C-alpha positions in Angstrom: 34.8 18.2 -10.9 38.5 18.1 -10.0 37.7 16.0 -7.0 35.7 13.6 -9.1 38.5 13.2 -11.6 41.0 12.4 -8.8 38.6 9.8 -7.3 38.1 8.2 -10.7 41.8 8.1 -11.3 42.2 6.2 -8.1 39.4 3.8 -9.0 41.0 3.2 -12.4 44.3 2.5 -10.7 42.7 -0.1 -8.4 40.9 -1.7 -11.4 44.1 -1.9 -13.4 46.0 -3.3 -10.4 43.4 -6.2 -10.4 42.9 -6.2 -6.7 43.4 -4.2 -3.5 45.0 -5.6 -0.4 43.7 -5.5 3.1 44.8 -1.9 3.5 41.8 -0.6 1.5 42.1 2.9 3.2 45.6 3.6 1.9 45.5 6.7 -0.3 48.2 5.3 -2.5 46.2 2.3 -3.5 42.4 2.9 -3.0 39.6 5.2 -2.1 38.2 4.7 1.4 35.0 2.8 0.7 32.9 4.8 3.3 34.2 8.1 1.9 33.3 7.0 -1.6 29.8 6.2 -0.4 29.5 9.6 1.2 30.7 11.3 -1.9 28.0 9.6 -4.0 25.4 10.7 -1.5 26.7 14.3 -1.8 26.4 14.1 -5.6 22.7 13.2 -5.1 22.2 16.4 -3.0 23.5 18.6 -5.8 22.5 19.3 -9.3 25.6 17.5 -10.6 24.3 15.3 -13.4 26.9 15.5 -16.1 28.9 12.8 -17.8 31.6 13.0 -15.2 29.2 12.1 -12.4 27.6 9.3 -14.4 31.1 7.9 -15.1 31.9 8.0 -11.4 28.7 6.1 -10.5 29.5 3.4 -13.1 33.1 3.0 -11.9 31.9 3.0 -8.2 29.4 0.2 -8.9 32.2 -2.0 -10.2 34.5 -1.0 -7.3 31.9 -1.8 -4.6 31.0 -5.1 -6.0 34.7 -6.0 -6.1 35.1 -5.1 -2.5 31.7 -6.1 -1.1 33.2 -7.9 1.9 35.0 -4.7 3.0 32.0 -2.4 3.1 30.1 -1.7 6.4 26.4 -2.1 6.4 26.0 1.7 7.1 28.0 2.4 4.0 25.9 -0.1 2.0 22.8 1.8 2.9 24.3 5.1 1.6 25.6 3.4 -1.5 22.1 2.1 -2.4 20.6 5.5 -1.7 23.0 7.1 -4.1 22.2 4.7 -6.9 18.4 4.9 -6.3 18.5 8.7 -6.4 20.3 8.4 -9.7 17.7 5.9 -10.9 20.4 3.4 -11.9 18.1 0.5 -11.2 20.1 -2.4 -12.7 23.3 -1.4 -10.9 21.4 -0.9 -7.7 20.0 -4.4 -7.9 23.4 -5.9 -8.7 24.7 -4.1 -5.6 21.9 -5.5 -3.5 22.9 -9.0 -4.5 26.6 -8.3 -3.8 25.7 -7.0 -0.4 23.0 -9.4 0.6 25.0 -10.9 3.4 25.3 -7.4 4.9 21.5 -7.0 4.8 21.0 -10.4 6.4 23.4 -10.0 9.3 23.9 -6.3 9.7 20.8 -4.3 8.7 19.0 -4.9 12.0 21.9 -3.4 13.9 22.6 -0.2 12.0 22.0 3.2 13.3 18.3 4.5 13.1 18.9 6.8 10.1 20.8 4.2 8.2 18.0 1.6 8.7 15.5 4.2 7.3 17.8 4.8 4.3 18.4 1.1 3.7 14.7 0.0 3.9 13.6 2.9 1.7 16.2 2.2 -0.9 15.3 -1.5 -1.0 11.6 -0.6 -1.4 12.4 1.7 -4.4 14.4 -1.0 -6.1 11.6 -3.6 -5.5 9.0 -1.2 -7.0 11.1 -0.4 -10.1 12.3 -3.9 -11.0 10.3 -6.4 -9.1 13.4 -7.5 -7.2 13.2 -10.5 -5.0 14.2 -10.0 -1.3 13.7 -13.6 -0.4 17.2 -13.6 1.2 15.6 -11.6 4.1 13.2 -14.5 4.9 13.5 -15.2 8.6 14.8 -11.7 9.4 11.5 -9.9 8.9 10.3 -9.9 12.6 13.7 -8.8 13.9 13.6 -5.9 11.4 10.1 -4.9 12.4 11.0 -5.0 16.1 14.1 -2.9 15.5 12.1 -0.4 13.5 9.4 -0.1 16.2 12.2 0.6 18.7 13.9 3.4 16.7 10.7 5.3 15.8 10.9 7.5 18.9 14.5 8.2 18.2 13.8 9.7 14.7 13.5 13.5 14.9 12.4 13.9 11.3 8.8 12.9 10.9 9.5 12.3 7.2 11.9 9.6 8.2 9.2 7.8 10.1 7.0 7.9 7.1 9.8 6.6 4.8 10.5 3.8 7.2 6.9 2.6 7.2 6.5 3.1 3.5 9.7 1.2 2.9 8.6 -1.8 4.9 5.3 -1.9 2.9 6.7 -1.5 -0.5 9.7 -3.8 0.1 7.1 -6.4 1.0 8.6 -6.9 4.4 5.4 -5.4 5.9 4.8 -3.8 9.2 3.9 -5.2 12.6 1.1 -3.7 14.7 3.8 -2.5 17.1 5.6 -0.6 14.3 2.4 0.9 12.9 1.3 2.0 16.4 4.6 3.6 17.2 4.7 5.4 13.8 1.1 6.7 14.1 1.6 8.0 17.6 4.9 9.7 16.7 3.4 11.4 13.6 0.3 12.4 15.4 2.3 13.8 18.3 4.5 15.8 16.0 1.5 17.0 14.0 -0.2 18.4 17.2 3.1 20.0 18.3 3.8 21.8 15.1 0.4 22.6 13.7 -1.7 24.2 16.4 -4.1 25.6 13.8 -4.6 23.0 11.1 -6.9 25.3 9.1 -4.1 27.8 8.6 -2.0 27.4 5.5 0.8 29.3 7.3 1.1 26.9 10.2 4.2 24.8 10.4 3.7 21.4 8.8 5.7 18.3 9.7 4.9 16.8 6.4 4.0 18.0 2.9 0.4 17.5 1.6 1.6 14.6 -0.5 3.2 13.0 2.5 0.0 13.4 4.5 -1.8 11.3 1.8 1.0 8.8 2.1 0.5 8.5 5.9 -3.1 7.4 5.6 -2.4 5.2 2.6 0.4 3.4 4.5 -1.9 2.7 7.5 -4.9 1.6 5.3 -2.8 -0.6 3.1 -1.6 -2.5 6.3 -5.2 -2.8 7.6 -4.7 -0.3 10.4 -6.4 3.0 11.5 -5.6 5.7 14.0 -8.7 7.8 14.3 -7.1 11.0 15.7 -4.4 10.9 13.1 -6.8 10.3 10.2 -9.0 13.2 11.5 -6.0 15.6 11.7 -4.8 14.6 8.2 -8.3 15.0 6.8 -8.5 18.5 8.4 -5.2 19.4 6.8 -6.0 18.0 3.4 -9.1 20.2 3.2 -6.8 23.2 2.9 -4.9 21.7 0.1 -7.5 19.6 -1.7 -7.5 21.8 -4.8 -3.7 21.4 -5.2 -3.2 17.7 -4.5 -1.8 15.6 -7.4 -4.4 13.1 -8.7 -2.6 10.0 -7.4 -2.3 11.5 -3.9 -6.0 12.4 -3.9 -6.9 8.9 -5.0 -4.8 7.3 -2.4 -6.1 9.5 0.4 -9.8 9.0 -0.5 -9.3 5.2 -0.8 -7.4 5.1 2.6 -10.2 6.9 4.5 -12.9 4.7 3.0 -11.0 1.4 3.4 -10.3 2.3 7.0 -14.0 3.1 7.6 -13.1 6.6 8.7 -15.6 9.4 7.9 -14.4 13.0 7.1 -17.3 14.9 5.7 -15.4 18.1 4.9 -12.5 16.4 3.0 -14.8 14.1 1.0 -17.1 16.9 0.0 -14.2 19.1 -1.0 -12.7 16.3 -3.0 -16.0 15.5 -4.7 -16.6 19.1 -5.7 -13.1 19.2 -7.2 -13.9 16.2 -9.4 -17.3 17.8 -10.4 -15.7 21.1 -11.3 -12.7 19.7 -13.1 -13.7 17.4 -15.9 -10.0 17.1 -17.0 -9.1 15.6 -13.6 -11.7 12.8 -14.1 -10.4 12.1 -17.6 -6.8 12.0 -16.3 -7.4 9.0 -14.1 -6.7 5.4 -15.1 -9.8 3.3 -15.1 -8.7 1.5 -11.9 -8.1 4.8 -10.1 -11.5 6.1 -11.3 -13.1 2.9 -9.8 -11.1 3.3 -6.6 -12.3 6.9 -6.2 -15.9 6.0 -7.1 -15.8 3.2 -4.5 -14.4 5.5 -1.8 -17.2 8.0 -2.4 -19.8 5.2 -2.4 -18.5 4.1 1.0 -17.8 7.4 2.8 -19.4 10.4 1.1 -22.5 11.2 3.1 -24.1 13.6 0.7 -25.9 11.1 -1.5 -26.9 13.6 -4.2 -23.3 14.7 -4.6 -22.1 11.1 -4.4 -24.3 10.0 -7.3 -23.2 13.0 -9.4 -19.5 12.5 -8.9 -19.6 8.7 -9.4 -21.4 9.2 -12.7 -18.8 11.7 -13.8 -16.0 9.3 -12.9 -17.6 6.3 -14.6 -19.5 7.5 -17.7 -21.2 4.8 -19.9 -18.6 4.8 -22.7 -15.8 4.2 -20.2 -17.7 1.3 -18.6 -18.6 -0.2 -22.0 -15.0 -0.1 -23.1 -13.7 -1.7 -19.8 -16.4 -4.4 -19.6 -16.9 -5.4 -23.3 -15.4 -8.5 -24.8 -12.9 -6.4 -26.7 -12.2 -4.0 -23.8 -9.2 -3.4 -21.7 -10.2 -5.7 -18.8 -7.4 -8.2 -19.3 -4.7 -5.6 -18.4 -6.3 -4.2 -15.3 -5.3 -5.0 -11.7 -7.5 -7.7 -10.2 -8.7 -5.4 -7.4 -10.6 -3.3 -10.0 -13.5 -5.7 -10.5 -14.6 -6.3 -6.8 -14.5 -2.5 -6.2 -16.4 -1.8 -9.4 -19.0 -4.5 -8.6 -19.7 -2.7 -5.3 -20.0 0.7 -7.1 -22.5 -0.7 -9.6 -24.5 -2.4 -6.8 -24.8 0.9 -4.9 -25.6 3.1 -8.0 -28.5 1.6 -9.9 -28.1 4.2 -12.6 -24.8 2.7 -13.7 -25.9 -1.0 -13.7 -27.1 -1.2 -17.3 -25.7 -0.1 -20.6 -27.0 -0.2 -24.2 -28.0 -3.9 -24.7 -26.0 -5.2 -21.8 -25.8 -5.4 -18.0 -22.7 -3.7 -16.6 -23.5 -5.4 -13.3 -23.6 -8.9 -14.8 -20.5 -8.4 -16.9 -18.6 -7.2 -13.8 -19.8 -10.1 -11.8 -18.4 -12.4 -14.5 -15.0 -10.7 -14.1 -15.1 -11.1 -10.3 -16.1 -14.8 -10.6 -13.0 -15.5 -12.7 -10.7 -14.5 -9.9 -9.0 -17.2 -7.7 -11.1 -18.2 -4.8 -9.7 -18.6 -1.3 -8.9 -22.1 0.2 -10.5 -20.8 3.4 -13.8 -20.3 1.6 -13.7 -24.0 0.6 -13.1 -24.9 4.2 -16.1 -22.8 5.3 -18.4 -24.6 2.8 -17.2 -27.9 4.2 -18.2 -26.7 7.7 -21.6 -25.7 6.4 -22.0 -29.2 4.9 -21.2 -30.7 8.3 -24.1 -28.8 10.0 -26.7 -28.9 7.2 -28.9 -31.9 6.2 -27.4 -33.7 3.2 -30.3 -32.7 0.9 -29.4 -29.0 1.5 -25.7 -29.3 0.5 -26.5 -28.4 -3.1 -28.2 -25.2 -1.9 -24.8 -23.8 -0.8 -23.8 -21.1 -3.2 -21.0 -18.6 -3.6 -23.2 -15.8 -5.0 -25.5 -13.7 -2.8 -28.2 -11.2 -3.5 -29.6 -9.5 -6.6 -26.2 -8.0 -7.2 -24.6 -11.5 -7.6 -22.0 -10.6 -5.0 -19.2 -13.2 -4.8 -18.9 -14.5 -1.2 -17.3 -17.5 0.4 -20.6 -19.2 1.1 -24.3 -18.3 0.7 -27.6 -19.9 1.6 -30.3 -18.3 -0.6 -33.2 -19.9 1.2 -32.1 -18.1 4.4 -30.7 -15.0 2.7 -27.5 -15.3 4.7 -23.9 -15.0 3.3 -20.6 -15.7 4.9 -17.1 -14.4 4.3 -14.0 -15.8 6.0 -12.0 -13.0 7.6 -9.2 -11.8 5.4 -6.9 -8.8 5.4 -9.2 -6.9 3.2 -12.2 -7.4 5.5 -10.8 -6.5 8.9 -8.6 -3.8 10.3 -6.9 -3.1 13.6 -7.6 0.0 15.6 -4.3 1.3 16.8 -5.8 3.0 19.8 -7.7 0.1 21.2 -5.8 -2.7 19.4 -9.1 -4.3 18.6 -10.0 -6.0 15.3 -12.9 -4.3 13.5 -14.7 -4.8 10.1 -13.0 -2.7 7.4 -14.7 -0.2 5.1 -14.8 -2.9 2.5 -16.6 -5.3 4.8 -19.1 -2.6 5.9 -20.0 -1.7 2.4 -20.4 -5.3 1.3 -22.7 -5.8 4.3 -24.7 -2.7 3.4 -25.2 -3.8 -0.2 -26.5 -7.2 0.9 -28.7 -5.6 3.5 -30.4 -3.7 0.7 -31.3 -7.0 -0.9 -32.7 -8.4 2.3 -29.6 -10.4 3.1 -27.2 -10.5 6.0 -23.4 -11.0 5.9 -21.5 -12.7 8.7 -17.7 -12.7 9.0 -16.1 -16.0 10.1 -12.6 -16.0 11.7 -10.3 -18.1 9.7 -8.7 -19.7 12.8 -12.0 -21.1 13.9 -12.6 -23.2 10.8 -12.4 -27.0 11.3 -13.2 -26.7 15.0 -16.2 -28.1 16.9 -16.9 -24.6 18.2 -17.3 -23.3 14.6 -19.8 -26.0 13.7 -21.7 -25.4 16.9 -21.8 -21.6 16.2 -22.9 -22.1 12.6 -25.6 -24.6 13.7 -27.0 -22.2 16.2 -26.9 -19.3 13.8 -28.7 -21.2 11.0 -31.3 -22.5 13.5 -32.1 -19.0 14.8 -31.8 -17.1 11.5 
């Protein structure tokens, strides 16, 4: 506390003086800016949360903004980390704007540990306040390339995870090169430090919550690494009963979205929901739908699948969500396509008292914004079909009324233009494959006697596309 008082006296002296000269390191006139950043980081590593520490943070924010041009990019990363840890979001965002020239010109060149800190801090600020990082436009690829290069240099596996998570949540997003480097690094460390994944006493490179975050990060970027998913699934079996609900939801969704089966983990998770009614009730409606969708896609025990889905989505919950006076207006848009698939798979949930849950959900899906690529695909179909059949082109397929980019009911064939939700990249083979979402959509339509074809977006408006569509329709 004596040190904090001395530092604050120096900051007050500088503020009263109105400005500091070029000799910012002079003890008589100012605090060394990098030292001040290190001090704030140190406060974050202690239990010091009293008024004195809060006052130092407030004074430091003013001081750093005043001398933004004198602060190194490494110190900027530490400064942001300190304010993020203290959850001082408004001041953190003000500092980002004061230091944005540092981020634009210097972030790509900082040391590996500082790049992790900087990206992670930016991501936390974005998530809390919806901050706009548009000043980084044009620098994304350089940052991704730099991140991929430093992954092998990071000794702490948690740093690799925070780096990838930061890129995703800061909406800079990851390159395949970065995801591949991160997955290989984490899997290598996992094998080295956990020879017996079934033993709770084996040394873990990550916490159970972080394991869930690993698969969530890969799945949210449309990537999978089968050996890493398998290892994580094995490990989560030992901790399934202890996972926080949000971690369990994210992990189940990630496995299903990546079309990765792990029977033991999914059965352990399903039994936990069956045995713990309070866990089911604690979920938001959207999370309950995400879990039900994941079980519908990847739980092989169909009897257990039906039981747990009905527990997750009981009739009163569905009625409240889907009725005219329900809560549907405040839910994320992703809720409705996932729920529509669940209702399609589970016939017992399709109808409620005096209403069709399936039809009501289809109406919600139909209100969502349609892709421009879908309109392009329908134009391509018009180009290869006789004019009198143009009106037969629909955007709804099967008994379930599944929304697709194009459908031809007479031929029972539907088309979707490839999107990020429908394909993933295998980080072992680097091949593009249908995602878990695409596979489940395809299976639902197959049950109705339909087929679903995925059309690459880049092939639209090309003669090859029209030739391929013509041949397909002729032979279908």
